CHARMM internal coordinates of N, CA and C (Angstrom, degrees):
IC EDIT
DIST 1 N 1 CA 1.4229
DIST 1 CA 1 C 1.5236
ANGL 1 N 1 CA 1 C 108.63
DIST 1 C 2 N 1.2928
ANGL 1 CA 1 C 2 N 114.21
DIHE 1 N 1 CA 1 C 2 N 138.45
DIST 2 N 2 CA 1.4635
ANGL 1 C 2 N 2 CA 119.90
DIHE 1 CA 1 C 2 N 2 CA -179.71
DIST 2 CA 2 C 1.5366
ANGL 2 N 2 CA 2 C 107.76
DIHE 1 C 2 N 2 CA 2 C -125.90
DIST 2 C 3 N 1.3202
ANGL 2 CA 2 C 3 N 116.54
DIHE 2 N 2 CA 2 C 3 N 133.91
DIST 3 N 3 CA 1.4525
ANGL 2 C 3 N 3 CA 120.32
DIHE 2 CA 2 C 3 N 3 CA -177.57
DIST 3 CA 3 C 1.5199
ANGL 3 N 3 CA 3 C 109.39
DIHE 2 C 3 N 3 CA 3 C -128.05
DIST 3 C 4 N 1.3133
ANGL 3 CA 3 C 4 N 115.39
DIHE 3 N 3 CA 3 C 4 N 134.28
DIST 4 N 4 CA 1.4636
ANGL 3 C 4 N 4 CA 120.22
DIHE 3 CA 3 C 4 N 4 CA 178.24
DIST 4 CA 4 C 1.5233
ANGL 4 N 4 CA 4 C 107.91
DIHE 3 C 4 N 4 CA 4 C -113.64
DIST 4 C 5 N 1.3089
ANGL 4 CA 4 C 5 N 115.57
DIHE 4 N 4 CA 4 C 5 N 128.56
DIST 5 N 5 CA 1.4572
ANGL 4 C 5 N 5 CA 120.78
DIHE 4 CA 4 C 5 N 5 CA -179.77
DIST 5 CA 5 C 1.5083
ANGL 5 N 5 CA 5 C 109.77
DIHE 4 C 5 N 5 CA 5 C -119.53
DIST 5 C 6 N 1.3155
ANGL 5 CA 5 C 6 N 114.70
DIHE 5 N 5 CA 5 C 6 N 149.98
DIST 6 N 6 CA 1.4675
ANGL 5 C 6 N 6 CA 120.48
DIHE 5 CA 5 C 6 N 6 CA 178.09
DIST 6 CA 6 C 1.5034
ANGL 6 N 6 CA 6 C 110.17
DIHE 5 C 6 N 6 CA 6 C -78.50
DIST 6 C 7 N 1.3156
ANGL 6 CA 6 C 7 N 116.10
DIHE 6 N 6 CA 6 C 7 N 149.04
DIST 7 N 7 CA 1.4562
ANGL 6 C 7 N 7 CA 121.72
DIHE 6 CA 6 C 7 N 7 CA 177.89
DIST 7 CA 7 C 1.5333
ANGL 7 N 7 CA 7 C 108.62
DIHE 6 C 7 N 7 CA 7 C -76.58
DIST 7 C 8 N 1.3361
ANGL 7 CA 7 C 8 N 118.52
DIHE 7 N 7 CA 7 C 8 N 118.74
DIST 8 N 8 CA 1.4691
ANGL 7 C 8 N 8 CA 120.45
DIHE 7 CA 7 C 8 N 8 CA -178.18
DIST 8 CA 8 C 1.5157
ANGL 8 N 8 CA 8 C 114.61
DIHE 7 C 8 N 8 CA 8 C -59.36
DIST 8 C 9 N 1.3257
ANGL 8 CA 8 C 9 N 117.27
DIHE 8 N 8 CA 8 C 9 N -32.61
DIST 9 N 9 CA 1.4647
ANGL 8 C 9 N 9 CA 119.34
DIHE 8 CA 8 C 9 N 9 CA -179.77
DIST 9 CA 9 C 1.5288
ANGL 9 N 9 CA 9 C 110.93
DIHE 8 C 9 N 9 CA 9 C -68.37
DIST 9 C 10 N 1.3192
ANGL 9 CA 9 C 10 N 118.24
DIHE 9 N 9 CA 9 C 10 N -34.61
DIST 10 N 10 CA 1.4703
ANGL 9 C 10 N 10 CA 120.96
DIHE 9 CA 9 C 10 N 10 CA 176.40
DIST 10 CA 10 C 1.5051
ANGL 10 N 10 CA 10 C 112.15
DIHE 9 C 10 N 10 CA 10 C -69.17
DIST 10 C 11 N 1.3507
ANGL 10 CA 10 C 11 N 115.12
DIHE 10 N 10 CA 10 C 11 N -40.36
DIST 11 N 11 CA 1.4699
ANGL 10 C 11 N 11 CA 118.77
DIHE 10 CA 10 C 11 N 11 CA 179.26
DIST 11 CA 11 C 1.5522
ANGL 11 N 11 CA 11 C 109.46
DIHE 10 C 11 N 11 CA 11 C -62.02
DIST 11 C 12 N 1.3225
ANGL 11 CA 11 C 12 N 115.94
DIHE 11 N 11 CA 11 C 12 N -44.60
DIST 12 N 12 CA 1.4759
ANGL 11 C 12 N 12 CA 120.23
DIHE 11 CA 11 C 12 N 12 CA -178.92
DIST 12 CA 12 C 1.5313
ANGL 12 N 12 CA 12 C 110.53
DIHE 11 C 12 N 12 CA 12 C -67.54
DIST 12 C 13 N 1.3057
ANGL 12 CA 12 C 13 N 118.28
DIHE 12 N 12 CA 12 C 13 N -37.81
DIST 13 N 13 CA 1.4627
ANGL 12 C 13 N 13 CA 120.89
DIHE 12 CA 12 C 13 N 13 CA -179.41
DIST 13 CA 13 C 1.5301
ANGL 13 N 13 CA 13 C 111.94
DIHE 12 C 13 N 13 CA 13 C -64.85
DIST 13 C 14 N 1.3295
ANGL 13 CA 13 C 14 N 115.94
DIHE 13 N 13 CA 13 C 14 N -29.47
DIST 14 N 14 CA 1.4671
ANGL 13 C 14 N 14 CA 120.24
DIHE 13 CA 13 C 14 N 14 CA 178.18
DIST 14 CA 14 C 1.5300
ANGL 14 N 14 CA 14 C 112.57
DIHE 13 C 14 N 14 CA 14 C -84.87
DIST 14 C 15 N 1.3364
ANGL 14 CA 14 C 15 N 117.11
DIHE 14 N 14 CA 14 C 15 N -3.13
DIST 15 N 15 CA 1.4567
ANGL 14 C 15 N 15 CA 121.20
DIHE 14 CA 14 C 15 N 15 CA 179.60
DIST 15 CA 15 C 1.4924
ANGL 15 N 15 CA 15 C 112.25
DIHE 14 C 15 N 15 CA 15 C 78.27
DIST 15 C 16 N 1.2903
ANGL 15 CA 15 C 16 N 118.53
DIHE 15 N 15 CA 15 C 16 N 29.36
DIST 16 N 16 CA 1.4645
ANGL 15 C 16 N 16 CA 123.61
DIHE 15 CA 15 C 16 N 16 CA -178.25
DIST 16 CA 16 C 1.5346
ANGL 16 N 16 CA 16 C 109.78
DIHE 15 C 16 N 16 CA 16 C -110.41
DIST 16 C 17 N 1.3469
ANGL 16 CA 16 C 17 N 114.61
DIHE 16 N 16 CA 16 C 17 N 163.50
DIST 17 N 17 CA 1.4660
ANGL 16 C 17 N 17 CA 120.09
DIHE 16 CA 16 C 17 N 17 CA -179.00
DIST 17 CA 17 C 1.5167
ANGL 17 N 17 CA 17 C 112.06
DIHE 16 C 17 N 17 CA 17 C -99.10
DIST 17 C 18 N 1.3167
ANGL 17 CA 17 C 18 N 117.70
DIHE 17 N 17 CA 17 C 18 N -23.30
DIST 18 N 18 CA 1.4665
ANGL 17 C 18 N 18 CA 121.03
DIHE 17 CA 17 C 18 N 18 CA -174.59
DIST 18 CA 18 C 1.5204
ANGL 18 N 18 CA 18 C 112.01
DIHE 17 C 18 N 18 CA 18 C 94.80
DIST 18 C 19 N 1.3087
ANGL 18 CA 18 C 19 N 117.47
DIHE 18 N 18 CA 18 C 19 N -7.11
DIST 19 N 19 CA 1.4679
ANGL 18 C 19 N 19 CA 123.59
DIHE 18 CA 18 C 19 N 19 CA 175.46
DIST 19 CA 19 C 1.5208
ANGL 19 N 19 CA 19 C 107.60
DIHE 18 C 19 N 19 CA 19 C -99.16
DIST 19 C 20 N 1.3175
ANGL 19 CA 19 C 20 N 118.32
DIHE 19 N 19 CA 19 C 20 N 116.70
DIST 20 N 20 CA 1.4724
ANGL 19 C 20 N 20 CA 119.92
DIHE 19 CA 19 C 20 N 20 CA -174.18
DIST 20 CA 20 C 1.5247
ANGL 20 N 20 CA 20 C 114.79
DIHE 19 C 20 N 20 CA 20 C -56.25
DIST 20 C 21 N 1.3206
ANGL 20 CA 20 C 21 N 118.19
DIHE 20 N 20 CA 20 C 21 N -44.10
DIST 21 N 21 CA 1.4538
ANGL 20 C 21 N 21 CA 120.42
DIHE 20 CA 20 C 21 N 21 CA -177.97
DIST 21 CA 21 C 1.5372
ANGL 21 N 21 CA 21 C 111.31
DIHE 20 C 21 N 21 CA 21 C -67.78
DIST 21 C 22 N 1.3262
ANGL 21 CA 21 C 22 N 116.88
DIHE 21 N 21 CA 21 C 22 N -41.61
DIST 22 N 22 CA 1.4467
ANGL 21 C 22 N 22 CA 120.55
DIHE 21 CA 21 C 22 N 22 CA 178.13
DIST 22 CA 22 C 1.5473
ANGL 22 N 22 CA 22 C 111.25
DIHE 21 C 22 N 22 CA 22 C -66.47
DIST 22 C 23 N 1.3277
ANGL 22 CA 22 C 23 N 117.29
DIHE 22 N 22 CA 22 C 23 N -40.40
DIST 23 N 23 CA 1.4578
ANGL 22 C 23 N 23 CA 120.43
DIHE 22 CA 22 C 23 N 23 CA 176.99
DIST 23 CA 23 C 1.5286
ANGL 23 N 23 CA 23 C 112.10
DIHE 22 C 23 N 23 CA 23 C -63.79
DIST 23 C 24 N 1.3240
ANGL 23 CA 23 C 24 N 116.77
DIHE 23 N 23 CA 23 C 24 N -37.66
DIST 24 N 24 CA 1.4670
ANGL 23 C 24 N 24 CA 120.93
DIHE 23 CA 23 C 24 N 24 CA 177.32
DIST 24 CA 24 C 1.5169
ANGL 24 N 24 CA 24 C 110.31
DIHE 23 C 24 N 24 CA 24 C -63.87
DIST 24 C 25 N 1.3333
ANGL 24 CA 24 C 25 N 117.67
DIHE 24 N 24 CA 24 C 25 N -45.09
DIST 25 N 25 CA 1.4384
ANGL 24 C 25 N 25 CA 121.36
DIHE 24 CA 24 C 25 N 25 CA 179.97
DIST 25 CA 25 C 1.5295
ANGL 25 N 25 CA 25 C 110.84
DIHE 24 C 25 N 25 CA 25 C -64.40
DIST 25 C 26 N 1.3244
ANGL 25 CA 25 C 26 N 116.83
DIHE 25 N 25 CA 25 C 26 N -43.38
DIST 26 N 26 CA 1.4822
ANGL 25 C 26 N 26 CA 120.15
DIHE 25 CA 25 C 26 N 26 CA 178.98
DIST 26 CA 26 C 1.5152
ANGL 26 N 26 CA 26 C 111.65
DIHE 25 C 26 N 26 CA 26 C -63.12
DIST 26 C 27 N 1.3125
ANGL 26 CA 26 C 27 N 118.02
DIHE 26 N 26 CA 26 C 27 N -40.00
DIST 27 N 27 CA 1.4534
ANGL 26 C 27 N 27 CA 119.83
DIHE 26 CA 26 C 27 N 27 CA 178.90
DIST 27 CA 27 C 1.5280
ANGL 27 N 27 CA 27 C 112.26
DIHE 26 C 27 N 27 CA 27 C -70.85
DIST 27 C 28 N 1.3478
ANGL 27 CA 27 C 28 N 116.57
DIHE 27 N 27 CA 27 C 28 N -21.89
DIST 28 N 28 CA 1.4641
ANGL 27 C 28 N 28 CA 120.36
DIHE 27 CA 27 C 28 N 28 CA 177.46
DIST 28 CA 28 C 1.5159
ANGL 28 N 28 CA 28 C 110.38
DIHE 27 C 28 N 28 CA 28 C -77.46
DIST 28 C 29 N 1.3424
ANGL 28 CA 28 C 29 N 116.99
DIHE 28 N 28 CA 28 C 29 N -45.59
DIST 29 N 29 CA 1.4601
ANGL 28 C 29 N 29 CA 120.17
DIHE 28 CA 28 C 29 N 29 CA -177.23
DIST 29 CA 29 C 1.5203
ANGL 29 N 29 CA 29 C 113.22
DIHE 28 C 29 N 29 CA 29 C -79.66
DIST 29 C 30 N 1.3159
ANGL 29 CA 29 C 30 N 117.02
DIHE 29 N 29 CA 29 C 30 N -25.41
DIST 30 N 30 CA 1.4489
ANGL 29 C 30 N 30 CA 121.16
DIHE 29 CA 29 C 30 N 30 CA -178.77
DIST 30 CA 30 C 1.5543
ANGL 30 N 30 CA 30 C 108.26
DIHE 29 C 30 N 30 CA 30 C -135.03
DIST 30 C 31 N 1.3245
ANGL 30 CA 30 C 31 N 116.74
DIHE 30 N 30 CA 30 C 31 N 73.59
DIST 31 N 31 CA 1.4614
ANGL 30 C 31 N 31 CA 119.50
DIHE 30 CA 30 C 31 N 31 CA -173.57
DIST 31 CA 31 C 1.5284
ANGL 31 N 31 CA 31 C 115.11
DIHE 30 C 31 N 31 CA 31 C -63.46
DIST 31 C 32 N 1.3247
ANGL 31 CA 31 C 32 N 117.97
DIHE 31 N 31 CA 31 C 32 N -26.04
DIST 32 N 32 CA 1.4714
ANGL 31 C 32 N 32 CA 120.56
DIHE 31 CA 31 C 32 N 32 CA -177.74
DIST 32 CA 32 C 1.5282
ANGL 32 N 32 CA 32 C 112.32
DIHE 31 C 32 N 32 CA 32 C -96.69
DIST 32 C 33 N 1.3209
ANGL 32 CA 32 C 33 N 118.14
DIHE 32 N 32 CA 32 C 33 N 0.27
DIST 33 N 33 CA 1.4452
ANGL 32 C 33 N 33 CA 122.51
DIHE 32 CA 32 C 33 N 33 CA 177.44
DIST 33 CA 33 C 1.5160
ANGL 33 N 33 CA 33 C 113.73
DIHE 32 C 33 N 33 CA 33 C 66.13
DIST 33 C 34 N 1.3345
ANGL 33 CA 33 C 34 N 117.21
DIHE 33 N 33 CA 33 C 34 N 34.24
DIST 34 N 34 CA 1.4546
ANGL 33 C 34 N 34 CA 121.12
DIHE 33 CA 33 C 34 N 34 CA -179.72
DIST 34 CA 34 C 1.5330
ANGL 34 N 34 CA 34 C 109.92
DIHE 33 C 34 N 34 CA 34 C -70.40
DIST 34 C 35 N 1.3156
ANGL 34 CA 34 C 35 N 118.26
DIHE 34 N 34 CA 34 C 35 N 133.11
DIST 35 N 35 CA 1.4599
ANGL 34 C 35 N 35 CA 120.65
DIHE 34 CA 34 C 35 N 35 CA 179.76
DIST 35 CA 35 C 1.5307
ANGL 35 N 35 CA 35 C 109.99
DIHE 34 C 35 N 35 CA 35 C -75.45
DIST 35 C 36 N 1.3052
ANGL 35 CA 35 C 36 N 116.66
DIHE 35 N 35 CA 35 C 36 N 144.12
DIST 36 N 36 CA 1.4485
ANGL 35 C 36 N 36 CA 122.16
DIHE 35 CA 35 C 36 N 36 CA 175.66
DIST 36 CA 36 C 1.5266
ANGL 36 N 36 CA 36 C 109.32
DIHE 35 C 36 N 36 CA 36 C -156.29
DIST 36 C 37 N 1.2977
ANGL 36 CA 36 C 37 N 115.60
DIHE 36 N 36 CA 36 C 37 N 163.18
DIST 37 N 37 CA 1.4600
ANGL 36 C 37 N 37 CA 120.23
DIHE 36 CA 36 C 37 N 37 CA 178.18
DIST 37 CA 37 C 1.5332
ANGL 37 N 37 CA 37 C 108.35
DIHE 36 C 37 N 37 CA 37 C -69.68
DIST 37 C 38 N 1.3058
ANGL 37 CA 37 C 38 N 115.68
DIHE 37 N 37 CA 37 C 38 N 140.87
DIST 38 N 38 CA 1.4643
ANGL 37 C 38 N 38 CA 120.10
DIHE 37 CA 37 C 38 N 38 CA -179.06
DIST 38 CA 38 C 1.5129
ANGL 38 N 38 CA 38 C 110.40
DIHE 37 C 38 N 38 CA 38 C -91.94
DIST 38 C 39 N 1.3232
ANGL 38 CA 38 C 39 N 115.60
DIHE 38 N 38 CA 38 C 39 N 152.66
DIST 39 N 39 CA 1.4576
ANGL 38 C 39 N 39 CA 122.24
DIHE 38 CA 38 C 39 N 39 CA 175.48
DIST 39 CA 39 C 1.5188
ANGL 39 N 39 CA 39 C 108.87
DIHE 38 C 39 N 39 CA 39 C -133.51
DIST 39 C 40 N 1.2974
ANGL 39 CA 39 C 40 N 115.40
DIHE 39 N 39 CA 39 C 40 N 149.54
DIST 40 N 40 CA 1.4688
ANGL 39 C 40 N 40 CA 121.08
DIHE 39 CA 39 C 40 N 40 CA 177.37
DIST 40 CA 40 C 1.5223
ANGL 40 N 40 CA 40 C 107.12
DIHE 39 C 40 N 40 CA 40 C -123.63
DIST 40 C 41 N 1.3126
ANGL 40 CA 40 C 41 N 116.32
DIHE 40 N 40 CA 40 C 41 N 128.70
DIST 41 N 41 CA 1.4531
ANGL 40 C 41 N 41 CA 122.06
DIHE 40 CA 40 C 41 N 41 CA 177.87
DIST 41 CA 41 C 1.5208
ANGL 41 N 41 CA 41 C 109.05
DIHE 40 C 41 N 41 CA 41 C -108.62
DIST 41 C 42 N 1.3178
ANGL 41 CA 41 C 42 N 116.26
DIHE 41 N 41 CA 41 C 42 N 138.02
DIST 42 N 42 CA 1.4621
ANGL 41 C 42 N 42 CA 121.23
DIHE 41 CA 41 C 42 N 42 CA 178.95
DIST 42 CA 42 C 1.5080
ANGL 42 N 42 CA 42 C 108.68
DIHE 41 C 42 N 42 CA 42 C -135.96
DIST 42 C 43 N 1.3315
ANGL 42 CA 42 C 43 N 118.41
DIHE 42 N 42 CA 42 C 43 N 133.47
DIST 43 N 43 CA 1.4537
ANGL 42 C 43 N 43 CA 120.34
DIHE 42 CA 42 C 43 N 43 CA 177.84
DIST 43 CA 43 C 1.5342
ANGL 43 N 43 CA 43 C 112.53
DIHE 42 C 43 N 43 CA 43 C -69.66
DIST 43 C 44 N 1.3265
ANGL 43 CA 43 C 44 N 117.19
DIHE 43 N 43 CA 43 C 44 N -18.73
DIST 44 N 44 CA 1.4576
ANGL 43 C 44 N 44 CA 121.59
DIHE 43 CA 43 C 44 N 44 CA -178.47
DIST 44 CA 44 C 1.5141
ANGL 44 N 44 CA 44 C 113.95
DIHE 43 C 44 N 44 CA 44 C -85.80
DIST 44 C 45 N 1.3108
ANGL 44 CA 44 C 45 N 117.41
DIHE 44 N 44 CA 44 C 45 N -13.26
DIST 45 N 45 CA 1.4506
ANGL 44 C 45 N 45 CA 122.46
DIHE 44 CA 44 C 45 N 45 CA -174.55
DIST 45 CA 45 C 1.5109
ANGL 45 N 45 CA 45 C 110.47
DIHE 44 C 45 N 45 CA 45 C -101.07
DIST 45 C 46 N 1.3333
ANGL 45 CA 45 C 46 N 115.85
DIHE 45 N 45 CA 45 C 46 N 126.42
DIST 46 N 46 CA 1.4538
ANGL 45 C 46 N 46 CA 118.58
DIHE 45 CA 45 C 46 N 46 CA 177.93
DIST 46 CA 46 C 1.5236
ANGL 46 N 46 CA 46 C 108.67
DIHE 45 C 46 N 46 CA 46 C -86.96
DIST 46 C 47 N 1.3183
ANGL 46 CA 46 C 47 N 115.46
DIHE 46 N 46 CA 46 C 47 N 127.34
DIST 47 N 47 CA 1.4581
ANGL 46 C 47 N 47 CA 118.29
DIHE 46 CA 46 C 47 N 47 CA 177.44
DIST 47 CA 47 C 1.5053
ANGL 47 N 47 CA 47 C 111.60
DIHE 46 C 47 N 47 CA 47 C -72.65
DIST 47 C 48 N 1.3193
ANGL 47 CA 47 C 48 N 115.69
DIHE 47 N 47 CA 47 C 48 N 149.88
DIST 48 N 48 CA 1.4454
ANGL 47 C 48 N 48 CA 120.23
DIHE 47 CA 47 C 48 N 48 CA 177.59
DIST 48 CA 48 C 1.5129
ANGL 48 N 48 CA 48 C 111.23
DIHE 47 C 48 N 48 CA 48 C -70.38
DIST 48 C 49 N 1.2893
ANGL 48 CA 48 C 49 N 116.45
DIHE 48 N 48 CA 48 C 49 N 144.38
DIST 49 N 49 CA 1.4654
ANGL 48 C 49 N 49 CA 119.88
DIHE 48 CA 48 C 49 N 49 CA 177.57
DIST 49 CA 49 C 1.5219
ANGL 49 N 49 CA 49 C 108.35
DIHE 48 C 49 N 49 CA 49 C -80.63
DIST 49 C 50 N 1.2831
ANGL 49 CA 49 C 50 N 115.44
DIHE 49 N 49 CA 49 C 50 N 132.55
DIST 50 N 50 CA 1.4530
ANGL 49 C 50 N 50 CA 120.21
DIHE 49 CA 49 C 50 N 50 CA 177.77
DIST 50 CA 50 C 1.5430
ANGL 50 N 50 CA 50 C 108.19
DIHE 49 C 50 N 50 CA 50 C -107.97
DIST 50 C 51 N 1.2884
ANGL 50 CA 50 C 51 N 115.00
DIHE 50 N 50 CA 50 C 51 N 131.35
DIST 51 N 51 CA 1.4469
ANGL 50 C 51 N 51 CA 120.38
DIHE 50 CA 50 C 51 N 51 CA 176.33
DIST 51 CA 51 C 1.4963
ANGL 51 N 51 CA 51 C 108.27
DIHE 50 C 51 N 51 CA 51 C -125.16
DIST 51 C 52 N 1.2915
ANGL 51 CA 51 C 52 N 115.51
DIHE 51 N 51 CA 51 C 52 N 145.68
DIST 52 N 52 CA 1.4750
ANGL 51 C 52 N 52 CA 120.17
DIHE 51 CA 51 C 52 N 52 CA 176.58
DIST 52 CA 52 C 1.5178
ANGL 52 N 52 CA 52 C 108.51
DIHE 51 C 52 N 52 CA 52 C -119.99
DIST 52 C 53 N 1.2605
ANGL 52 CA 52 C 53 N 114.18
DIHE 52 N 52 CA 52 C 53 N 144.34
DIST 53 N 53 CA 1.4572
ANGL 52 C 53 N 53 CA 120.99
DIHE 52 CA 52 C 53 N 53 CA 178.75
DIST 53 CA 53 C 1.5230
ANGL 53 N 53 CA 53 C 107.66
DIHE 52 C 53 N 53 CA 53 C -111.81
DIST 53 C 54 N 1.3515
ANGL 53 CA 53 C 54 N 115.62
DIHE 53 N 53 CA 53 C 54 N 128.46
DIST 54 N 54 CA 1.4700
ANGL 53 C 54 N 54 CA 117.89
DIHE 53 CA 53 C 54 N 54 CA -176.55
DIST 54 CA 54 C 1.4842
ANGL 54 N 54 CA 54 C 115.21
DIHE 53 C 54 N 54 CA 54 C -63.46
END
COOR INIT
IC SEED 1 N 1 CA 1 C
IC BUILD
């Protein structure tokens, strides 16, 4: 048996996860690979209320 594996450093350098479905989704929502801050949304987590004072 012969197995070929991808080099993890190359996958990371290209901004990919190594998971085909996740990589497809990421390339769909961010086709140019622009870096941005990530956010995680959870239905179980209550967001903090923000108030502003004039």
